[in-house]
C-alpha positions in Angstrom: 2.3 -26.5 8.6 1.7 -30.4 8.0 -0.5 -31.8 10.8 -1.1 -34.7 12.8 -4.3 -36.3 11.5 -4.5 -39.8 13.2 -1.3 -41.3 11.7 -0.2 -44.4 12.9 2.8 -44.7 15.2 4.8 -46.2 12.3 4.2 -42.8 10.5 5.9 -41.1 13.2 9.4 -42.7 13.3 11.8 -39.8 13.7 15.2 -39.2 15.8 16.1 -36.8 18.4 17.7 -34.8 15.8 14.3 -34.4 14.0 13.0 -32.6 16.9 12.7 -28.7 16.9 10.7 -28.5 20.1 9.6 -30.6 22.6 6.4 -30.2 25.0 4.6 -32.3 27.7 1.9 -33.6 25.2 3.5 -33.2 21.7 6.8 -32.8 19.7 7.2 -30.1 17.0 9.6 -31.6 14.1 11.9 -29.6 12.3 9.7 -30.1 9.0 6.8 -28.6 10.7 4.8 -31.5 11.7 3.4 -31.9 15.0 3.4 -35.2 16.9 0.7 -35.3 19.5 2.4 -38.2 21.9 -1.0 -39.8 23.2 -3.2 -41.2 20.4 -6.4 -39.8 20.0 -9.2 -41.7 22.0 -11.3 -43.6 19.6 -15.1 -42.2 19.2 -18.1 -44.5 20.2 -21.4 -44.3 19.0 -23.6 -42.3 20.9 -25.5 -45.3 22.4 -22.3 -47.1 23.3 -21.9 -48.0 26.9 -24.7 -45.5 28.1 -26.6 -46.5 31.1 -30.0 -47.9 31.1 -32.9 -45.5 30.8 -30.7 -42.8 29.1 -31.3 -41.8 25.3 -28.1 -40.3 23.6 -27.8 -38.8 20.2 -25.4 -36.5 18.4 -26.1 -33.2 16.7 -24.6 -31.0 14.1 -24.4 -27.3 15.6 -22.1 -26.1 12.6 -19.4 -27.7 10.3 -16.8 -27.5 13.1 -18.8 -27.8 16.4 -20.7 -30.9 17.3 -22.7 -32.2 20.4 -23.5 -35.4 22.2 -26.8 -34.9 24.0 -28.0 -37.4 26.7 -31.6 -37.3 28.4 -33.3 -39.5 30.9 -35.7 -41.8 28.8 -38.5 -40.5 31.4 -38.0 -36.7 30.1 -40.3 -37.7 27.2 -43.3 -38.1 29.8 -42.7 -34.4 31.1 -42.4 -33.0 27.6 -45.9 -31.2 27.7 -45.4 -30.1 31.4 -43.6 -27.5 33.1 -41.2 -30.0 34.8 -38.5 -29.4 32.4 -34.9 -30.5 33.1 -31.6 -28.3 34.2 -28.9 -28.7 31.5 -25.4 -29.5 31.9 -23.4 -28.2 29.0 -19.8 -29.9 29.2 -16.6 -29.6 27.9 -14.3 -32.3 28.0 -10.4 -31.9 28.6 -7.5 -33.1 26.7 -4.7 -30.8 27.0 -6.4 -28.7 24.1 -4.6 -31.2 21.6 -6.3 -34.7 22.4 -10.2 -35.3 21.4 -12.1 -37.2 24.2 -15.6 -35.6 23.7 -17.2 -38.6 22.2 -14.8 -41.2 23.7 -16.3 -44.1 25.7 -15.2 -42.7 29.0 -16.9 -39.3 28.0 -19.9 -40.8 26.8 -20.5 -42.9 29.8 -19.8 -40.1 32.2 -22.5 -38.0 30.4 -25.0 -40.9 30.6 -24.4 -41.4 34.4 -24.8 -37.8 35.2 -28.0 -37.4 33.1 -29.4 -40.6 35.0 -28.1 -39.9 38.6 -28.9 -36.1 38.4 -31.9 -36.1 36.2 -30.5 -33.4 33.8 -30.0 -33.1 30.1 -26.2 -33.6 29.5 -24.8 -31.9 26.5 -21.1 -32.7 25.5 -19.4 -30.1 23.2 -16.7 -31.5 20.6 -14.9 -28.4 19.6 -11.6 -27.8 17.6 -8.3 -28.9 19.0 -4.8 -28.3 18.1 -2.8 -29.0 15.7 -5.5 -29.2 13.1 -7.3 -26.0 14.4 -4.9 -24.0 16.9 -6.3 -22.2 19.6 -8.4 -20.0 20.3 -10.7 -22.3 18.2 -11.7 -24.2 21.2 -12.8 -21.1 22.9 -14.4 -19.7 19.9 -16.4 -23.2 18.9 -17.5 -23.4 22.8 -18.9 -20.1 22.7 -20.5 -20.7 19.7 -22.1 -23.9 21.1 -23.1 -22.1 24.3 -25.1 -19.4 22.4 -26.6 -22.2 20.2 -27.8 -23.7 23.4 -29.3 -20.5 24.7 -31.0 -19.6 21.6 -33.5 -22.0 22.3 -34.6 -19.8 25.1 -36.7 -17.6 22.9 -39.5 -20.3 22.7 -39.9 -23.7 21.1 -38.4 -22.7 17.6 -34.8 -23.7 18.1 -33.1 -26.3 16.0 -32.8 -29.3 18.4 -36.5 -30.7 19.5 -34.8 -32.6 22.8 -33.8 -29.1 24.0 -36.9 -27.3 23.0 -39.2 -30.1 24.8 -37.3 -31.2 27.9 -34.8 -28.4 28.6 -35.0 -25.6 31.5 -32.7 -23.1 30.1 -33.0 -20.8 33.1 -30.9 -23.7 35.0 -27.9 -24.0 32.5 -24.6 -25.7 34.4 -21.5 -25.0 32.5 -18.8 -27.7 33.4 -15.6 -29.1 32.2 -12.3 -31.2 33.4 -8.7 -30.0 32.7 -8.6 -28.1 29.7 -12.2 -28.1 29.4 -12.3 -26.2 32.9 -10.2 -23.8 31.7 -12.5 -23.2 29.0 -15.5 -22.9 31.1 -14.0 -19.8 33.2 -13.4 -18.0 29.6 -16.9 -18.6 28.7 -18.7 -17.6 31.8 -16.5 -14.2 32.0 -17.3 -13.5 28.3 -21.1 -14.3 28.9 -20.8 -11.6 32.0 -19.7 -9.1 29.9 -21.8 -9.8 26.6 -24.8 -11.9 28.0 -26.5 -14.9 26.4 -29.5 -14.8 24.0 -33.0 -14.8 25.1 -33.7 -15.6 28.8 -31.1 -18.2 29.2 -29.4 -18.5 32.6 -26.3 -20.0 33.8 -26.9 -21.2 37.5 -23.5 -22.9 38.0 -20.1 -23.7 37.0 -18.6 -27.1 37.7 -14.8 -27.3 37.5 -13.2 -31.2 37.6 -9.5 -30.7 37.9 -9.1 -27.4 35.8 -6.0 -26.3 34.0 -5.1 -22.7 34.6 -1.3 -21.4 34.2 1.0 -18.8 33.8 3.9 -18.6 31.2 3.0 -21.9 29.9 5.1 -22.3 26.8 3.0 -25.2 25.5 -0.3 -23.3 25.8 1.2 -20.3 24.1 2.6 -22.4 21.3 -0.9 -23.8 20.7 -2.2 -20.4 20.6 0.0 -18.2 18.1 -2.1 -15.2 18.8 -1.6 -15.2 22.5 -1.4 -12.2 24.6 1.8 -13.2 26.4 2.5 -15.0 29.8 -0.4 -13.8 31.5 -3.1 -14.3 28.7 -6.5 -14.0 30.7 -7.6 -17.3 28.9 -4.7 -19.0 30.4 -4.3 -17.0 33.7 -7.7 -15.6 34.9 -7.4 -11.8 35.0 -8.4 -10.3 38.2 -10.9 -8.1 36.5 -12.8 -11.4 34.9 -13.2 -13.2 38.0 -16.4 -11.0 39.4 -17.8 -11.5 35.8 -18.5 -15.0 36.2 -22.1 -14.9 35.2 -23.4 -17.7 37.8 -24.1 -17.8 41.5 -22.6 -21.1 42.4 -19.1 -22.8 41.6 -18.0 -26.4 42.4 -14.3 -27.2 42.0 -13.1 -30.6 42.2 -9.7 -31.3 43.1 -7.3 -34.5 43.4 -4.7 -34.5 45.9 -2.0 -36.1 43.7 -3.0 -34.0 40.5 -0.1 -31.8 39.2 -3.0 -29.3 38.7 -4.2 -29.4 42.3 -2.6 -25.9 43.2 -3.9 -24.3 40.2 -7.6 -25.3 40.9 -7.0 -24.3 44.5 -5.8 -21.0 43.8 -8.5 -20.4 41.1 -11.2 -21.0 43.9 -9.4 -18.7 46.2 -9.0 -15.9 44.0 -12.7 -16.2 43.1 -13.6 -15.8 46.5 -11.5 -12.9 47.0 -12.5 -11.2 43.7 -15.8 -9.5 44.9 -17.6 -12.0 42.7 -21.2 -12.3 44.4 -21.5 -16.1 44.6 -20.6 -19.1 46.4 -17.8 -21.5 45.9 -17.8 -25.2 47.1 -14.7 -27.4 47.0 -14.3 -31.0 46.8 -11.0 -32.9 47.3 -10.4 -36.6 46.6 -7.6 -37.7 48.7 -4.8 -39.9 47.2 -6.1 -39.5 43.7 -4.7 -38.3 40.5 -5.6 -35.9 37.4 -9.1 -36.9 36.1 -9.1 -40.6 37.5 -13.0 -40.6 37.8 -13.1 -41.1 34.0 -11.2 -44.3 33.5 -12.1 -45.6 36.9 -15.7 -44.8 36.7 -16.7 -47.3 39.3 -14.0 -46.1 41.7 -15.9 -45.2 45.1 -14.5 -41.5 45.0 -15.5 -41.3 41.3 -19.1 -42.2 42.2 -18.5 -39.6 44.8 -18.1 -36.9 42.3 -21.1 -37.8 40.3 -23.2 -37.8 43.5 -21.6 -34.2 44.4 -22.3 -32.9 41.0 -26.0 -34.1 41.3 -26.4 -32.5 44.6 -24.7 -29.3 43.4 -27.3 -29.2 40.5 -30.2 -29.3 43.0 -28.4 -27.2 45.5 -28.5 -30.0 47.9 -24.9 -29.9 48.8 
């Protein structure tokens, strides 16, 4: 298959007769090429647009997986004390085919949460379709979570900021849209397989999460899919009680096409026998992932504040 690799729009001049299949986010052409309809978000340097008093850097986890880490600059004063910080392990969305992990909006969001919640914020850059079809995003994210947890065995992990500043007994796994979907799969898997060392996931944060059933686009992106009820797409009843955390925050937007899916996930989790608590936050008259592009919107600010209170169990 010839793949879309940041081509300019002029390279995608084709007619309706050239299209083999149409999906919401991309077209598949008869010659095998895949045209993702929204251009990829521009990656910015780690320090671009970050809030004052936050330090940010990029880390290579593997040849395929990268992380952008933001910490409050005040964390360095606590390096030799027991006052280490909770960690937010975050997965940006993008329909599994658009990369936003190191975009301006994502970088600013991570920086804002690091400052407002006084946490270490880690954004994971995972493989996306079509360059790397599903399940690459799940595999990459799992590898990244294991990498994070591996630091809990002592101070011998590969990343000094995590060794010095992170409380790995207080990990919060979060994500928006497709990233929220991946969060569920990770924590169900962690519930079955465990995590290295004494790392512990305390909570999960889902912002406008994607879940579906018989989603033809998702199944096309995942050639090894298990059918219309693939448990990575539609959470399986038996997976819900395995979620390896005690608290979940689900953020919904009233006008989001995924509102129903997110709300149903919360309801099914509550009914599943899972021994935890679910909090739901709803933003009236708002659309999907509005809080990233409109970061100064009062409701966007409220989401960040709610995340901070959730992390510190003040909701």
